[in-house]
Each structure stands twice: as structure tokens, then as C-alpha cells.
C-alpha positions as CSV (number, residue, x, y, z in Angstrom):
1,X,0.0,0.0,0.0
2,X,1.2,3.5,-0.8
3,X,1.5,6.4,1.7
4,X,-1.1,9.1,0.9
5,X,1.0,11.8,2.7
6,X,4.0,11.6,0.4
7,X,4.7,14.7,-1.7
8,X,3.5,14.6,-5.3
9,X,5.9,16.1,-7.9
10,X,5.8,16.3,-11.7
11,X,9.1,16.6,-13.7
12,X,9.9,16.7,-17.4
13,X,12.4,13.9,-18.4
14,X,13.7,14.8,-21.8
15,X,16.0,11.8,-21.9
16,X,12.9,9.5,-21.8
17,X,10.6,12.0,-23.6
18,X,8.0,12.0,-20.9
19,X,6.6,13.9,-17.9
20,X,6.8,11.9,-14.8
21,X,4.7,12.0,-11.6
22,X,6.4,10.9,-8.5
23,X,4.9,10.2,-5.1
24,X,7.7,10.7,-2.7
25,X,10.7,9.1,-4.4
26,X,8.6,6.6,-6.3
27,X,7.7,6.9,-10.0
28,X,3.9,6.6,-10.0
29,X,3.1,7.4,-13.6
30,X,4.0,9.3,-16.8
31,X,2.7,10.8,-20.0
32,X,4.9,10.4,-23.1
33,X,5.6,12.8,-25.9
34,X,7.5,12.8,-29.2
35,X,8.4,15.6,-31.5
36,X,7.4,15.3,-35.1
37,X,9.1,16.7,-38.2
38,X,7.1,20.0,-37.8
39,X,8.4,20.4,-34.2
40,X,5.0,19.6,-32.7
41,X,4.7,17.7,-29.5
42,X,2.6,14.5,-29.9
43,X,1.2,13.0,-26.7
44,X,0.3,9.3,-27.4
45,X,0.2,7.7,-24.0
46,X,-0.4,8.2,-20.3
47,X,0.1,5.5,-17.6
48,X,-0.2,5.3,-13.8
49,X,1.0,2.4,-11.8
50,X,-2.0,0.4,-10.5
51,X,-0.7,0.9,-6.9
52,X,-1.3,4.7,-7.3
53,X,-4.6,4.7,-9.2
54,X,-7.6,6.6,-8.0
55,X,-5.6,9.6,-6.8
56,X,-5.9,11.8,-9.8
57,X,-2.2,11.4,-10.8
58,X,-2.9,11.1,-14.5
59,X,-4.7,14.4,-14.5
60,X,-1.9,16.0,-12.5
61,X,0.9,14.8,-14.8
62,X,-1.1,15.8,-17.9
63,X,-2.0,19.2,-16.4
64,X,1.7,20.0,-15.7
65,X,2.8,18.7,-19.1
66,X,0.3,21.0,-20.9
67,X,1.1,24.0,-18.7
68,X,4.8,23.5,-19.3
69,X,4.3,23.1,-23.0
70,X,2.4,26.4,-23.0
71,X,5.2,28.1,-21.1
72,X,7.7,26.7,-23.7
73,X,5.6,27.8,-26.7
74,X,5.2,24.3,-27.9
75,X,2.4,23.1,-30.2
76,X,0.6,20.0,-28.7
77,X,-1.1,17.3,-30.8
78,X,-3.1,15.1,-28.3
79,X,-3.5,11.5,-29.2
80,X,-3.8,9.9,-25.7
81,X,-7.4,9.7,-24.5
82,X,-6.4,11.1,-21.1
83,X,-4.7,14.1,-22.7
84,X,-7.7,14.6,-25.1
85,X,-10.2,14.5,-22.2
86,X,-8.0,16.9,-20.1
87,X,-7.8,19.5,-23.0
88,X,-11.5,19.2,-23.7
89,X,-12.3,19.9,-20.0
90,X,-9.7,22.5,-19.2
91,X,-8.4,25.7,-20.7
92,X,-4.6,26.0,-20.7
93,X,-3.7,29.6,-21.3
94,X,-1.2,30.1,-24.1
95,X,-1.3,26.5,-25.2
96,X,-1.3,25.9,-29.0
97,X,-3.3,22.8,-29.8
98,X,-3.6,21.0,-33.2
99,X,-6.3,18.5,-32.9
100,X,-5.6,15.4,-35.0
101,X,-8.1,14.2,-37.5
102,X,-7.7,10.7,-36.1
103,X,-6.5,9.9,-32.6
104,X,-3.6,7.4,-32.6
105,X,-2.9,6.4,-29.0
106,X,0.0,3.9,-28.3
């Protein structure tokens, strides 16, 4: 069982091309990205370890990834259903979004 009092942090890991959510020192989940030929950031997949589900961590990691992309001036192409739902439900000031004609999650 995981401790619910551990600090939750989100970090960008450029080496592994993903944003990671940590609970304490433990990697609890992530959302992946890749950069296409036009320099757009495609988000195909979000995953949370089953031991940490039900705590809103997928929403937290996606929220920080989208906010950070907006700060960096990146254009986001959402393919992951979690990212799509987040962007449909939340306004991210300054974020440039290019909605794909077909969603292609990994």
C-alpha cells in the first residue's frame, strides 16, 4: 500500500521523452511525448502504476505537461485519450493545440 501523505511532484524527463509524476521518491506514472518533423509535441500515452490509481495522478501529470508546453511555446497534438479529455475539459492559457483528424494512442 502507498502512503497518501507523500509529496507529489511532476518533472519533465527529456531523456525518456516524458513527464513523470512521483509520489515521494517513487515513479507513479507518466505521459509520453515525441516531437514530429514540424516540431509539434505529440502525446500518445499516459500511464499510472495500479498501486497509485484513484488519486488523480494522470490528471496531475497531464496538467503540468500541458502547462509546461504552453510556457515553452510548444504546439501540442493530443492522441492519448487522457490528454484529449483533459484538454476538452480545461483551458490551458497560451497552449497551442492542433487536434488530429484521427486519434492514434499507443
